[in-house]
C-alpha positions in Angstrom: 7.7 2.5 -26.7 5.7 3.2 -29.8 5.9 6.0 -32.3 3.6 9.0 -31.8 0.6 9.2 -34.2 0.9 12.9 -34.4 3.5 15.5 -33.4 2.9 19.2 -33.5 5.4 22.1 -32.8 3.4 25.1 -31.6 4.8 28.6 -31.1 4.8 30.5 -27.8 1.4 32.0 -27.0 -0.4 29.6 -29.3 -4.2 29.5 -28.6 -3.9 25.8 -27.7 -1.6 26.8 -24.8 -3.1 30.1 -23.9 -6.6 28.7 -23.6 -5.4 25.5 -21.8 -6.9 25.5 -18.3 -4.0 25.0 -15.9 -5.9 22.2 -14.2 -6.1 19.9 -17.2 -3.9 17.0 -16.1 -4.6 14.9 -19.2 -2.6 17.3 -21.4 0.1 18.6 -18.9 0.9 17.2 -15.5 0.4 19.8 -12.7 4.1 19.3 -11.7 5.1 20.6 -15.2 2.9 23.7 -15.6 5.7 26.0 -14.5 7.8 24.8 -17.5 5.2 26.0 -20.0 3.4 28.8 -18.1 6.3 30.9 -16.9 6.5 33.9 -14.6 4.5 37.0 -15.7 2.3 34.9 -17.9 5.1 34.1 -20.3 4.0 31.0 -22.4 6.7 28.9 -24.0 6.7 27.2 -27.4 5.6 23.6 -27.0 5.9 20.1 -28.6 2.6 18.2 -28.6 2.5 14.4 -29.2 -0.8 12.7 -29.5 -2.6 15.6 -27.8 -0.2 15.7 -24.8 2.4 18.4 -24.2 5.6 16.5 -24.5 8.2 19.2 -24.4 9.2 22.8 -25.1 11.3 24.2 -27.9 13.2 27.4 -28.8 15.4 28.6 -31.6 19.1 28.1 -30.7 20.9 31.4 -30.0 23.1 32.3 -32.9 22.3 29.1 -34.8 20.3 29.8 -37.9 17.6 27.2 -38.4 18.5 25.1 -35.3 15.8 24.2 -32.8 16.6 23.1 -29.2 13.9 20.8 -27.8 13.6 20.1 -24.1 11.4 17.0 -23.4 9.1 16.9 -20.4 8.9 13.7 -18.3 5.3 12.6 -18.4 4.2 12.5 -14.7 0.5 12.1 -14.0 
């Protein structure tokens, strides 16, 4: 495993995610779309490594400044 060249943490409803066609398999595997694009068009905050959506993140409840990251298993 090698280190990622770039890592970005994007907020929910970021233009990168909102404009992302749901059929683009090179950025997010079809089997993982429901983890980013939720019910009622809710879009989660994401972690992008080297241009690929690698996980989601959220502020931890009641924990000032703590971020919980949930990695996605890359399945193409």
